[in-house]
N, C-alpha and C positions, 0 to 999 in steps of 0.2 A: 878640098880647096876652100870651101866656105869657112871652115875652121881657121885656116891660115889667114884669110883676109879679116876675119873677126879679131884675131890676135893683132894684126897690123892696125886695125881701127883703134884698138885700145892704146897702142903705142902712139898712134897719130894724135889721139885726143890729148894725151899727156904732153906731147911735143908742141902741139898748136896752142894749147891753153897757156903753156909756158910758165906753169907753176905746179907744185906738187898738190895732189888732191887726196881727199879722204875717200873711203869706199863709197860713202853715201853721195858725195859730190860726183864721182865717176858714174855711179848708178843713175843719178839724175840725168846726166848728159846722155847716157846710153838709152834710157827709157824715153826721154823727151825727143830724141832724134829718131827713135824707133829703128835703131840699127840692129838690135838683138834683144832677146828676152832676158829677164833677170837671172834665170838659172844658168843659161849659157854664159852670160857675163861673169858670174861668180866662178864657174868652172874654168873659164879661160883666164881669168885673173890669177887663179891659183897656178895654172900651168905656166903663165908668164913669170911668176915668182920662182917656180921650180927651175925654169930655164935660165934664170938670172937676167931676164930682159927688163924687169922692174924689181924694185926692192922696197920693202916697207920700212918705216922708221917711226918712232914716237917723238912727239914734241908737244909739250903742255898737255899731256894726258890724251892726246888724239893720235891716231895712226894715219900716216900719210904714205902715199906711194909715189915713187919717183922713177923716172926713166934711167936705166943704167947706160953706160957707154956702149955695151953690147946691144942693148935694145935700140939705141939711137942709130947705131951702124946698120943693124938689121932693117930698121924702118927706112933709112936712106937707100939701102940696096934694093928693097922690094916695094918702094913707094908706088911704082907704076902698076902694081897689082891690086891696089885699092880701087874699087869701082868709083868712078868720078862722081856718081850721084851721091854716094855715101860721104865722100870727102866734102862735097858741096854742102850737104846737110850739116855736117859738123862745123864747117867754116861759118856757115850762116848762123848757126846756134851760138857759136862763140862771139861772133860780131854783134848779134842782138843782145846777148847778155852783157857784153862790154859796154854797149851804148846805154843799156838800162842802168848799170852801175854809175856811169859817168853822169847821166841826167839826175840820178838820185843824189850824187855828191854835189852837183851844181845847185840843187834845190835846197840844200841845207843852209840855214841862216849863218851868216858870218859871225865869228866870235870876236 
């Protein structure tokens, strides 16, 4: 069951951030929110690709991961199985990062 909700957490991250992420960006979210360790994350990421819940693609020499329709439908169906404490950690992390980027942009000098 732990494996299943870890998979759901990765789908949740991709859905909530609302943009495609690189492996290192997803790793940063996972490690900074302390929802799983690096090795579990890499294994689960591979399983999610094998199951076609997420797919990789290359853009400008970087590899990104995006949620597939199958992944989104699975997340929506099983969303209630994600422990609320983990969902809150992820939501809070995303909110804080978003606020950081907004304040960074506002502090840039006007051109």
